Structure formats: structure tokens, C-alpha cells
N, CA, C and O atoms as a GROMACS GRO file, in nm:
protein
  516
    1MET      N    1   0.548  -0.392  -1.525
    1MET     CA    2   0.597  -0.334  -1.428
    1MET      C    3   0.495  -0.323  -1.307
    1MET      O    4   0.375  -0.310  -1.328
    2SER      N    5   0.545  -0.329  -1.187
    2SER     CA    6   0.469  -0.334  -1.066
    2SER      C    7   0.415  -0.178  -1.043
    2SER      O    8   0.485  -0.078  -1.062
    3HIS      N    9   0.287  -0.179  -1.003
    3HIS     CA   10   0.210  -0.055  -0.989
    3HIS      C   11   0.175  -0.052  -0.835
    3HIS      O   12   0.105  -0.140  -0.786
    4VAL      N   13   0.224   0.048  -0.763
    4VAL     CA   14   0.189   0.071  -0.615
    4VAL      C   15   0.125   0.193  -0.609
    4VAL      O   16   0.155   0.286  -0.684
    5ILE      N   17   0.025   0.199  -0.512
    5ILE     CA   18  -0.043   0.319  -0.482
    5ILE      C   19  -0.011   0.351  -0.326
    5ILE      O   20  -0.025   0.272  -0.233
    6ALA      N   21   0.032   0.472  -0.319
    6ALA     CA   22   0.055   0.518  -0.181
    6ALA      C   23  -0.032   0.620  -0.134
    6ALA      O   24  -0.032   0.730  -0.188
    7LEU      N   25  -0.118   0.587  -0.023
    7LEU     CA   26  -0.202   0.685   0.036
    7LEU      C   27  -0.125   0.734   0.152
    7LEU      O   28  -0.137   0.688   0.265
    8VAL      N   29  -0.050   0.825   0.119
    8VAL     CA   30   0.066   0.888   0.215
    8VAL      C   31   0.073   1.042   0.204
    8VAL      O   32   0.079   1.094   0.092
    9ASP      N   33   0.072   1.107   0.302
    9ASP     CA   34   0.094   1.249   0.290
    9ASP      C   35   0.229   1.306   0.368
    9ASP      O   36   0.262   1.425   0.376
   10ASP      N   37   0.298   1.197   0.422
   10ASP     CA   38   0.431   1.234   0.486
   10ASP      C   39   0.527   1.235   0.370
   10ASP      O   40   0.551   1.129   0.312
   11LEU      N   41   0.582   1.345   0.332
   11LEU     CA   42   0.670   1.368   0.230
   11LEU      C   43   0.798   1.279   0.247
   11LEU      O   44   0.850   1.223   0.151
   12MET      N   45   0.845   1.271   0.368
   12MET     CA   46   0.971   1.192   0.395
   12MET      C   47   0.939   1.043   0.366
   12MET      O   48   1.017   0.982   0.292
   13PHE      N   49   0.828   0.978   0.418
   13PHE     CA   50   0.792   0.843   0.384
   13PHE      C   51   0.770   0.829   0.237
   13PHE      O   52   0.818   0.732   0.179
   14LEU      N   53   0.702   0.919   0.172
   14LEU     CA   54   0.665   0.904   0.031
   14LEU      C   55   0.795   0.900  -0.050
   14LEU      O   56   0.807   0.817  -0.140
   15SER      N   57   0.898   0.992  -0.019
   15SER     CA   58   1.031   0.983  -0.068
   15SER      C   59   1.093   0.847  -0.064
   15SER      O   60   1.137   0.793  -0.165
   16ARG      N   61   1.096   0.790   0.062
   16ARG     CA   62   1.156   0.656   0.090
   16ARG      C   63   1.080   0.549  -0.008
   16ARG      O   64   1.144   0.469  -0.077
   17ILE      N   65   0.941   0.556  -0.007
   17ILE     CA   66   0.874   0.466  -0.091
   17ILE      C   67   0.915   0.470  -0.224
   17ILE      O   68   0.950   0.368  -0.284
   18ARG      N   69   0.914   0.581  -0.275
   18ARG     CA   70   0.956   0.616  -0.416
   18ARG      C   71   1.098   0.557  -0.443
   18ARG      O   72   1.120   0.481  -0.538
   19GLU      N   73   1.191   0.596  -0.354
   19GLU     CA   74   1.330   0.546  -0.371
   19GLU      C   75   1.333   0.400  -0.381
   19GLU      O   76   1.384   0.348  -0.480
   20ALA      N   77   1.278   0.323  -0.279
   20ALA     CA   78   1.290   0.189  -0.275
   20ALA      C   79   1.217   0.124  -0.411
   20ALA      O   80   1.262   0.022  -0.464
   21ALA      N   81   1.106   0.190  -0.457
   21ALA     CA   82   1.019   0.148  -0.550
   21ALA      C   83   1.120   0.142  -0.685
   21ALA      O   84   1.123   0.048  -0.764
   22ARG      N   85   1.195   0.254  -0.692
   22ARG     CA   86   1.283   0.268  -0.818
   22ARG      C   87   1.383   0.152  -0.826
   22ARG      O   88   1.406   0.091  -0.930
   23GLY      N   89   1.441   0.126  -0.706
   23GLY     CA   90   1.531   0.005  -0.694
   23GLY      C   91   1.469  -0.118  -0.737
   23GLY      O   92   1.540  -0.206  -0.786
   24CYS      N   93   1.330  -0.136  -0.724
   24CYS     CA   94   1.281  -0.254  -0.765
   24CYS      C   95   1.208  -0.259  -0.895
   24CYS      O   96   1.151  -0.362  -0.933
   25GLY      N   97   1.210  -0.140  -0.969
   25GLY     CA   98   1.144  -0.130  -1.090
   25GLY      C   99   0.985  -0.092  -1.074
   25GLY      O  100   0.911  -0.097  -1.173
   26ALA      N  101   0.944  -0.059  -0.963
   26ALA     CA  102   0.807  -0.044  -0.948
   26ALA      C  103   0.777   0.115  -0.966
   26ALA      O  104   0.863   0.200  -0.942
   27VAL      N  105   0.656   0.145  -1.006
   27VAL     CA  106   0.614   0.279  -1.017
   27VAL      C  107   0.509   0.303  -0.900
   27VAL      O  108   0.425   0.219  -0.868
   28VAL      N  109   0.524   0.419  -0.843
   28VAL     CA  110   0.439   0.449  -0.730
   28VAL      C  111   0.349   0.578  -0.777
   28VAL      O  112   0.394   0.677  -0.835
   29ARG      N  113   0.220   0.558  -0.742
   29ARG     CA  114   0.111   0.669  -0.773
   29ARG      C  115   0.057   0.696  -0.631
   29ARG      O  116   0.033   0.608  -0.548
   30THR      N  117   0.039   0.835  -0.613
   30THR     CA  118  -0.032   0.879  -0.491
   30THR      C  119  -0.174   0.862  -0.501
   30THR      O  120  -0.230   0.847  -0.609
   31ALA      N  121  -0.237   0.865  -0.387
   31ALA     CA  122  -0.375   0.877  -0.379
   31ALA      C  123  -0.402   0.974  -0.261
   31ALA      O  124  -0.324   0.974  -0.165
   32ARG      N  125  -0.512   1.060  -0.264
   32ARG     CA  126  -0.553   1.152  -0.177
   32ARG      C  127  -0.689   1.121  -0.110
   32ARG      O  128  -0.719   1.173  -0.002
   33ALA      N  129  -0.771   1.033  -0.176
   33ALA     CA  130  -0.901   1.017  -0.140
   33ALA      C  131  -0.943   0.879  -0.184
   33ALA      O  132  -0.873   0.815  -0.263
   34ALA      N  133  -1.064   0.826  -0.131
   34ALA     CA  134  -1.101   0.697  -0.167
   34ALA      C  135  -1.124   0.672  -0.314
   34ALA      O  136  -1.093   0.565  -0.366
   35GLY      N  137  -1.178   0.772  -0.379
   35GLY     CA  138  -1.190   0.762  -0.528
   35GLY      C  139  -1.051   0.742  -0.600
   35GLY      O  140  -1.045   0.671  -0.700
   36ASP      N  141  -0.944   0.803  -0.552
   36ASP     CA  142  -0.824   0.781  -0.612
   36ASP      C  143  -0.764   0.650  -0.592
   36ASP      O  144  -0.695   0.587  -0.673
   37LEU      N  145  -0.801   0.617  -0.470
   37LEU     CA  146  -0.734   0.468  -0.431
   37LEU      C  147  -0.800   0.358  -0.514
   37LEU      O  148  -0.739   0.263  -0.563
   38VAL      N  149  -0.938   0.383  -0.525
   38VAL     CA  150  -1.022   0.274  -0.609
   38VAL      C  151  -0.977   0.279  -0.758
   38VAL      O  152  -0.957   0.178  -0.826
   39ALA      N  153  -0.966   0.402  -0.800
   39ALA     CA  154  -0.936   0.425  -0.947
   39ALA      C  155  -0.790   0.362  -0.971
   39ALA      O  156  -0.769   0.287  -1.067
   40GLY      N  157  -0.692   0.396  -0.881
   40GLY     CA  158  -0.567   0.325  -0.891
   40GLY      C  159  -0.565   0.183  -0.902
   40GLY      O  160  -0.486   0.125  -0.976
   41ALA      N  161  -0.663   0.114  -0.820
   41ALA     CA  162  -0.661  -0.019  -0.808
   41ALA      C  163  -0.729  -0.070  -0.936
   41ALA      O  164  -0.690  -0.180  -0.975
   42ARG      N  165  -0.823  -0.011  -1.006
   42ARG     CA  166  -0.885  -0.047  -1.122
   42ARG      C  167  -0.774  -0.043  -1.233
   42ARG      O  168  -0.776  -0.127  -1.323
   43GLU      N  169  -0.675   0.055  -1.228
   43GLU     CA  170  -0.583   0.066  -1.317
   43GLU      C  171  -0.465  -0.044  -1.315
   43GLU      O  172  -0.370  -0.043  -1.393
   44GLY      N  173  -0.486  -0.140  -1.211
   44GLY     CA  174  -0.381  -0.252  -1.207
   44GLY      C  175  -0.279  -0.251  -1.089
   44GLY      O  176  -0.172  -0.313  -1.090
   45ALA      N  177  -0.328  -0.169  -0.984
   45ALA     CA  178  -0.222  -0.177  -0.880
   45ALA      C  179  -0.189  -0.307  -0.816
   45ALA      O  180  -0.281  -0.387  -0.801
   46HIS      N  181  -0.081  -0.336  -0.780
   46HIS     CA  182  -0.039  -0.464  -0.723
   46HIS      C  183  -0.015  -0.460  -0.573
   46HIS      O  184  -0.003  -0.564  -0.508
   47LEU      N  185  -0.008  -0.332  -0.518
   47LEU     CA  186   0.014  -0.317  -0.372
   47LEU      C  187  -0.035  -0.173  -0.326
   47LEU      O  188  -0.020  -0.077  -0.401
   48VAL      N  189  -0.086  -0.162  -0.218
   48VAL     CA  190  -0.138  -0.043  -0.162
   48VAL      C  191  -0.062  -0.010  -0.024
   48VAL      O  192  -0.064  -0.088   0.071
   49LEU      N  193  -0.001   0.103  -0.021
   49LEU     CA  194   0.065   0.142   0.111
   49LEU      C  195  -0.011   0.252   0.166
   49LEU      O  196  -0.048   0.344   0.093
   50VAL      N  197  -0.040   0.249   0.302
   50VAL     CA  198  -0.127   0.337   0.376
   50VAL      C  199  -0.056   0.404   0.494
   50VAL      O  200   0.005   0.334   0.576
   51ASP      N  201  -0.062   0.529   0.504
   51ASP     CA  202  -0.014   0.615   0.634
   51ASP      C  203  -0.134   0.604   0.724
   51ASP      O  204  -0.226   0.682   0.702
   52ALA      N  205  -0.145   0.521   0.818
   52ALA     CA  206  -0.246   0.517   0.910
   52ALA      C  207  -0.239   0.622   1.031
   52ALA      O  208  -0.328   0.638   1.114
   53ASP      N  209  -0.115   0.692   1.028
   53ASP     CA  210  -0.106   0.803   1.112
   53ASP      C  211  -0.153   0.937   1.072
   53ASP      O  212  -0.155   1.033   1.150
   54SER      N  213  -0.195   0.943   0.935
   54SER     CA  214  -0.223   1.073   0.886
   54SER      C  215  -0.357   1.115   0.932
   54SER      O  216  -0.453   1.039   0.924
   55ALA      N  217  -0.366   1.232   0.980
   55ALA     CA  218  -0.496   1.302   1.018
   55ALA      C  219  -0.558   1.366   0.901
   55ALA      O  220  -0.680   1.385   0.900
   56ARG      N  221  -0.478   1.404   0.792
   56ARG     CA  222  -0.538   1.472   0.684
   56ARG      C  223  -0.599   1.383   0.578
   56ARG      O  224  -0.699   1.419   0.516
   57LEU      N  225  -0.543   1.273   0.558
   57LEU     CA  226  -0.614   1.177   0.454
   57LEU      C  227  -0.718   1.093   0.517
   57LEU      O  228  -0.711   1.053   0.633
   58PRO      N  229  -0.817   1.069   0.435
   58PRO     CA  230  -0.933   0.971   0.475
   58PRO      C  231  -0.887   0.832   0.459
   58PRO      O  232  -0.955   0.760   0.386
   59TRP      N  233  -0.792   0.787   0.510
   59TRP     CA  234  -0.725   0.657   0.476
   59TRP      C  235  -0.831   0.541   0.517
   59TRP      O  236  -0.861   0.454   0.435
   60ALA      N  237  -0.878   0.543   0.626
   60ALA     CA  238  -0.974   0.442   0.661
   60ALA      C  239  -1.091   0.426   0.569
   60ALA      O  240  -1.126   0.317   0.523
   61ASP      N  241  -1.153   0.546   0.542
   61ASP     CA  242  -1.265   0.541   0.442
   61ASP      C  243  -1.221   0.489   0.306
   61ASP      O  244  -1.300   0.419   0.242
   62ALA      N  245  -1.099   0.518   0.258
   62ALA     CA  246  -1.038   0.472   0.138
   62ALA      C  247  -1.017   0.326   0.144
   62ALA      O  248  -1.043   0.258   0.044
   63VAL      N  249  -0.976   0.276   0.244
   63VAL     CA  250  -0.940   0.136   0.246
   63VAL      C  251  -1.080   0.049   0.257
   63VAL      O  252  -1.098  -0.059   0.200
   64ARG      N  253  -1.162   0.106   0.327
   64ARG     CA  254  -1.308   0.039   0.327
   64ARG      C  255  -1.376   0.042   0.189
   64ARG      O  256  -1.444  -0.054   0.150
   65ALA      N  257  -1.356   0.161   0.110
   65ALA     CA  258  -1.416   0.167  -0.012
   65ALA      C  259  -1.339   0.074  -0.112
   65ALA      O  260  -1.398   0.018  -0.205
   66LEU      N  261  -1.216   0.061  -0.092
   66LEU     CA  262  -1.150  -0.037  -0.175
   66LEU      C  263  -1.196  -0.176  -0.155
   66LEU      O  264  -1.232  -0.247  -0.249
   67ARG      N  265  -1.196  -0.214  -0.030
   67ARG     CA  266  -1.234  -0.343   0.024
   67ARG      C  267  -1.384  -0.376  -0.011
   67ARG      O  268  -1.421  -0.493  -0.008
   68SER      N  269  -1.467  -0.278  -0.044
   68SER     CA  270  -1.602  -0.296  -0.063
   68SER      C  271  -1.624  -0.350  -0.222
   68SER      O  272  -1.732  -0.394  -0.261
   69GLU      N  273  -1.513  -0.341  -0.301
   69GLU     CA  274  -1.538  -0.387  -0.433
   69GLU      C  275  -1.468  -0.526  -0.441
   69GLU      O  276  -1.348  -0.537  -0.417
   70PRO      N  277  -1.549  -0.632  -0.476
   70PRO     CA  278  -1.495  -0.765  -0.480
   70PRO      C  279  -1.365  -0.781  -0.546
   70PRO      O  280  -1.274  -0.845  -0.492
   71PRO      N  281  -1.353  -0.722  -0.664
   71PRO     CA  282  -1.199  -0.763  -0.730
   71PRO      C  283  -1.098  -0.717  -0.651
   71PRO      O  284  -0.988  -0.760  -0.684
   72PHE      N  285  -1.101  -0.633  -0.544
   72PHE     CA  286  -0.987  -0.596  -0.468
   72PHE      C  287  -0.970  -0.658  -0.320
   72PHE      O  288  -0.886  -0.620  -0.239
   73ALA      N  289  -1.060  -0.754  -0.301
   73ALA     CA  290  -1.050  -0.825  -0.178
   73ALA      C  291  -0.924  -0.877  -0.132
   73ALA      O  292  -0.896  -0.882  -0.012
   74ALA      N  293  -0.840  -0.922  -0.233
   74ALA     CA  294  -0.712  -0.989  -0.200
   74ALA      C  295  -0.598  -0.883  -0.246
   74ALA      O  296  -0.482  -0.924  -0.243
   75LEU      N  297  -0.620  -0.764  -0.284
   75LEU     CA  298  -0.524  -0.676  -0.302
   75LEU      C  299  -0.447  -0.653  -0.174
   75LEU      O  300  -0.513  -0.617  -0.076
   76PRO      N  301  -0.309  -0.670  -0.161
   76PRO     CA  302  -0.246  -0.636  -0.043
   76PRO      C  303  -0.250  -0.482  -0.005
   76PRO      O  304  -0.219  -0.396  -0.088
   77VAL      N  305  -0.289  -0.452   0.116
   77VAL     CA  306  -0.284  -0.317   0.183
   77VAL      C  307  -0.210  -0.330   0.293
   77VAL      O  308  -0.245  -0.403   0.386
   78VAL      N  309  -0.097  -0.261   0.293
   78VAL     CA  310  -0.006  -0.248   0.388
   78VAL      C  311  -0.004  -0.110   0.464
   78VAL      O  312   0.029  -0.010   0.400
   79ALA      N  313  -0.037  -0.098   0.590
   79ALA     CA  314  -0.052   0.029   0.659
   79ALA      C  315   0.079   0.031   0.740
   79ALA      O  316   0.144  -0.070   0.765
   80PHE      N  317   0.115   0.164   0.781
   80PHE     CA  318   0.221   0.181   0.872
   80PHE      C  319   0.174   0.281   0.969
   80PHE      O  320   0.099   0.373   0.934
   81VAL      N  321   0.219   0.265   1.098
   81VAL     CA  322   0.173   0.351   1.207
   81VAL      C  323   0.281   0.369   1.305
   81VAL      O  324   0.376   0.291   1.308
   82SER      N  325   0.270   0.476   1.391
   82SER     CA  326   0.372   0.487   1.499
   82SER      C  327   0.340   0.391   1.605
   82SER      O  328   0.222   0.373   1.636
   83HIS      N  329   0.437   0.327   1.663
   83HIS     CA  330   0.420   0.225   1.752
   83HIS      C  331   0.366   0.272   1.884
   83HIS      O  332   0.334   0.192   1.973
   84VAL      N  333   0.356   0.410   1.896
   84VAL     CA  334   0.284   0.472   2.011
   84VAL      C  335   0.147   0.496   2.003
   84VAL      O  336   0.088   0.555   2.093
   85HIS      N  337   0.083   0.450   1.889
   85HIS     CA  338  -0.067   0.461   1.868
   85HIS      C  339  -0.118   0.315   1.838
   85HIS      O  340  -0.142   0.285   1.721
   86PRO      N  341  -0.131   0.242   1.919
   86PRO     CA  342  -0.180   0.109   1.891
   86PRO      C  343  -0.324   0.109   1.845
   86PRO      O  344  -0.367   0.020   1.771
   87GLU      N  345  -0.398   0.209   1.888
   87GLU     CA  346  -0.539   0.220   1.851
   87GLU      C  347  -0.548   0.242   1.701
   87GLU      O  348  -0.643   0.194   1.639
   88ARG      N  349  -0.450   0.316   1.638
   88ARG     CA  350  -0.438   0.338   1.489
   88ARG      C  351  -0.414   0.202   1.422
   88ARG      O  352  -0.470   0.179   1.315
   89ALA      N  353  -0.338   0.115   1.477
   89ALA     CA  354  -0.312  -0.015   1.409
   89ALA      C  355  -0.433  -0.087   1.415
   89ALA      O  356  -0.465  -0.146   1.311
   90GLU      N  357  -0.517  -0.098   1.524
   90GLU     CA  358  -0.645  -0.160   1.534
   90GLU      C  359  -0.743  -0.095   1.428
   90GLU      O  360  -0.819  -0.168   1.363
   91ALA      N  361  -0.742   0.030   1.411
   91ALA     CA  362  -0.841   0.085   1.321
   91ALA      C  363  -0.793   0.057   1.182
   91ALA      O  364  -0.880   0.046   1.096
   92ALA      N  365  -0.664   0.042   1.145
   92ALA     CA  366  -0.630   0.001   1.013
   92ALA      C  367  -0.650  -0.146   0.987
   92ALA      O  368  -0.664  -0.185   0.871
   93ARG      N  369  -0.653  -0.226   1.087
   93ARG     CA  370  -0.697  -0.378   1.063
   93ARG      C  371  -0.857  -0.380   1.039
   93ARG      O  372  -0.910  -0.456   0.959
   94ALA      N  373  -0.923  -0.292   1.115
   94ALA     CA  374  -1.073  -0.294   1.106
   94ALA      C  375  -1.102  -0.233   0.976
   94ALA      O  376  -1.201  -0.277   0.918
   95ALA      N  377  -1.034  -0.139   0.917
   95ALA     CA  378  -1.057  -0.082   0.793
   95ALA      C  379  -1.054  -0.184   0.678
   95ALA      O  380  -1.118  -0.169   0.574
   96GLY      N  381  -0.976  -0.288   0.706
   96GLY     CA  382  -0.933  -0.386   0.594
   96GLY      C  383  -0.798  -0.390   0.556
   96GLY      O  384  -0.775  -0.461   0.458
   97CYS      N  385  -0.694  -0.326   0.613
   97CYS     CA  386  -0.554  -0.351   0.588
   97CYS      C  387  -0.506  -0.487   0.608
   97CYS      O  388  -0.530  -0.551   0.711
   98SER      N  389  -0.435  -0.533   0.506
   98SER     CA  390  -0.388  -0.682   0.515
   98SER      C  391  -0.281  -0.703   0.630
   98SER      O  392  -0.277  -0.798   0.708
   99ARG      N  393  -0.188  -0.589   0.624
   99ARG     CA  394  -0.081  -0.586   0.727
   99ARG      C  395  -0.078  -0.455   0.792
   99ARG      O  396  -0.114  -0.355   0.730
  100VAL      N  397  -0.038  -0.450   0.911
  100VAL     CA  398  -0.010  -0.325   0.982
  100VAL      C  399   0.134  -0.335   1.052
  100VAL      O  400   0.160  -0.419   1.139
  101LEU      N  401   0.220  -0.244   1.007
  101LEU     CA  402   0.352  -0.238   1.063
  101LEU      C  403   0.388  -0.111   1.134
  101LEU      O  404   0.337  -0.005   1.097
  102ALA      N  405   0.470  -0.116   1.232
  102ALA     CA  406   0.517   0.000   1.296
  102ALA      C  407   0.620   0.063   1.193
  102ALA      O  408   0.684   0.000   1.108
  103ARG      N  409   0.625   0.203   1.219
  103ARG     CA  410   0.702   0.280   1.104
  103ARG      C  411   0.847   0.220   1.085
  103ARG      O  412   0.896   0.203   0.973
  104GLY      N  413   0.906   0.193   1.189
  104GLY     CA  414   1.040   0.133   1.178
  104GLY      C  415   1.052   0.002   1.097
  104GLY      O  416   1.137  -0.019   1.010
  105ALA      N  417   0.962  -0.079   1.135
  105ALA     CA  418   0.944  -0.220   1.072
  105ALA      C  419   0.893  -0.197   0.919
  105ALA      O  420   0.927  -0.273   0.829
  106PHE      N  421   0.817  -0.096   0.901
  106PHE     CA  422   0.781  -0.062   0.753
  106PHE      C  423   0.909  -0.030   0.680
  106PHE      O  424   0.937  -0.091   0.577
  107VAL      N  425   0.987   0.065   0.730
  107VAL     CA  426   1.110   0.110   0.654
  107VAL      C  427   1.192  -0.009   0.625
  107VAL      O  428   1.234  -0.027   0.511
  108GLN      N  429   1.218  -0.091   0.719
  108GLN     CA  430   1.305  -0.214   0.695
  108GLN      C  431   1.246  -0.310   0.601
  108GLN      O  432   1.319  -0.373   0.524
  109GLU      N  433   1.104  -0.327   0.604
  109GLU     CA  434   1.041  -0.428   0.529
  109GLU      C  435   1.007  -0.378   0.379
  109GLU      O  436   0.979  -0.456   0.288
  110LEU      N  437   1.014  -0.244   0.368
  110LEU     CA  438   0.970  -0.182   0.248
  110LEU      C  439   1.039  -0.250   0.120
  110LEU      O  440   0.967  -0.287   0.027
  111PRO      N  441   1.167  -0.266   0.114
  111PRO     CA  442   1.236  -0.329  -0.008
  111PRO      C  443   1.184  -0.456  -0.027
  111PRO      O  444   1.156  -0.494  -0.141
  112ARG      N  445   1.164  -0.538   0.082
  112ARG     CA  446   1.112  -0.680   0.063
  112ARG      C  447   0.972  -0.682  -0.006
  112ARG      O  448   0.945  -0.754  -0.102
  113LEU      N  449   0.884  -0.594   0.057
  113LEU     CA  450   0.750  -0.582   0.018
  113LEU      C  451   0.734  -0.554  -0.129
  113LEU      O  452   0.660  -0.624  -0.199
  114LEU      N  453   0.812  -0.440  -0.179
  114LEU     CA  454   0.818  -0.408  -0.316
  114LEU      C  455   0.882  -0.519  -0.404
  114LEU      O  456   0.830  -0.549  -0.512
  115ALA      N  457   0.989  -0.578  -0.359
  115ALA     CA  458   1.055  -0.678  -0.434
  115ALA      C  459   0.952  -0.809  -0.453
  115ALA      O  460   0.948  -0.867  -0.561
  116ALA      N  461   0.881  -0.843  -0.358
  116ALA     CA  462   0.779  -0.947  -0.368
  116ALA      C  463   0.681  -0.921  -0.466
  116ALA      O  464   0.653  -1.006  -0.551
  117THR      N  465   0.620  -0.797  -0.461
  117THR     CA  466   0.531  -0.744  -0.550
  117THR      C  467   0.574  -0.749  -0.681
  117THR      O  468   0.497  -0.796  -0.765
  118THR      N  469   0.702  -0.701  -0.719
  118THR     CA  470   0.751  -0.698  -0.847
  118THR      C  471   0.788  -0.833  -0.896
  118THR      O  472   0.777  -0.855  -1.017
  119ALA      N  473   0.832  -0.932  -0.812
  119ALA     CA  474   0.850  -1.077  -0.848
  119ALA      C  475   0.720  -1.139  -0.890
  119ALA      O  476   0.716  -1.218  -0.984
  120THR      N  477   0.597  -1.102  -0.812
  120THR     CA  478   0.476  -1.168  -0.842
  120THR      C  479   0.425  -1.120  -0.987
  120THR      O  480   0.369  -1.192  -1.069
  121VAL      N  481   0.451  -0.996  -1.002
  121VAL     CA  482   0.406  -0.930  -1.128
  121VAL      C  483   0.479  -0.983  -1.246
  121VAL      O  484   0.419  -1.000  -1.352
  122HIS      N  485   0.615  -1.013  -1.232
  122HIS     CA  486   0.702  -1.064  -1.347
  122HIS      C  487   0.726  -1.208  -1.338
  122HIS      O  488   0.819  -1.259  -1.400
  123ALA      N  489   0.638  -1.282  -1.257
  123ALA     CA  490   0.648  -1.433  -1.266
  123ALA      C  491   0.604  -1.492  -1.385
  123ALA      O  492   0.500  -1.448  -1.432
  124PRO      N  493   0.664  -1.586  -1.445
  124PRO     CA  494   0.598  -1.641  -1.572
  124PRO      C  495   0.467  -1.708  -1.546
  124PRO      O  496   0.443  -1.773  -1.444
  125GLU      N  497   0.378  -1.688  -1.649
  125GLU     CA  498   0.244  -1.756  -1.640
  125GLU      C  499   0.277  -1.907  -1.655
  125GLU      O  500   0.380  -1.949  -1.707
  126GLU      N  501   0.187  -1.977  -1.610
  126GLU     CA  502   0.185  -2.133  -1.636
  126GLU      C  503   0.208  -2.176  -1.757
  126GLU      O  504   0.285  -2.271  -1.774
  127ASN      N  505   0.138  -2.110  -1.871
  127ASN     CA  506   0.157  -2.151  -2.001
  127ASN      C  507   0.294  -2.116  -2.067
  127ASN      O  508   0.328  -2.164  -2.174
  128GLU      N  509   0.370  -2.027  -1.995
  128GLU     CA  510   0.495  -1.991  -2.050
  128GLU      C  511   0.621  -2.075  -1.993
  128GLU      O  512   0.738  -2.055  -2.027
  129ARG      N  513   0.583  -2.158  -1.915
  129ARG     CA  514   0.697  -2.250  -1.855
  129ARG      C  515   0.721  -2.366  -1.933
  129ARG      O  516   0.807  -2.447  -1.898
   0.00000   0.00000   0.00000
């Protein structure tokens, strides 16, 4: 099963993420701090979703903490931001987010992001083919 960590405090977006994840067979865990994010990654997360508009969550510090651990350098981290705050998009890239999407694009792409993560997790191993 695909494991997704959401560093999100917007309940509407968290609800959308959980709904889309259910449709793909993924499990969503929430994080509130850098330690939560890193712990979730250690437990086998396959994707991290970050609300880079949040003023309450230390999302930039959490992403930097995650990226400072070598095993998580390639873990996909997708941030979403309001299109009216381009400086937050730049901050998300600087913190280490793999992709940064405007909120509308994030909502549209979320099912594909989750499906791709789930497909990667369930792909047969080389020796199973």
C-alpha cells in the first residue's frame, strides 16, 4: 500500500487528499512538524504533500530536515501554493520540494500523483517478471 505524508493544515485540502488517496488505495498520514515528516519518511512514505501557504506549519524547516537525510533525497515532495504568492513557490523550491504547483493545478493533478505513486509501489520487482 502506498504511504503518503501530508504536511497540510487546510482541512478542505486534507479532505481532498484523503478522498483521492482512498480512490487509489493509498494511506495518508498527517505531519505537523519536521520530526513528524522525517519519522513518516522512515516508516516508508512514498510521497510527501506540503501546503506551502500554511503560516502555522513549519513546512520549509520540515522539508529541509527531510532533505538533510540522504535516504530521502529522492523522495518526491510536492508543494502547493496560491498562484498569487510566487515568493512562496520559490521558498518551496529552495527548501527542497521536487515540484511546486498552484492550488488549482494541484487539485487537478492529485489523482495522477497518487496513482503514479501507487503504481510505483505495486510494480513487480525485476525478479518477479
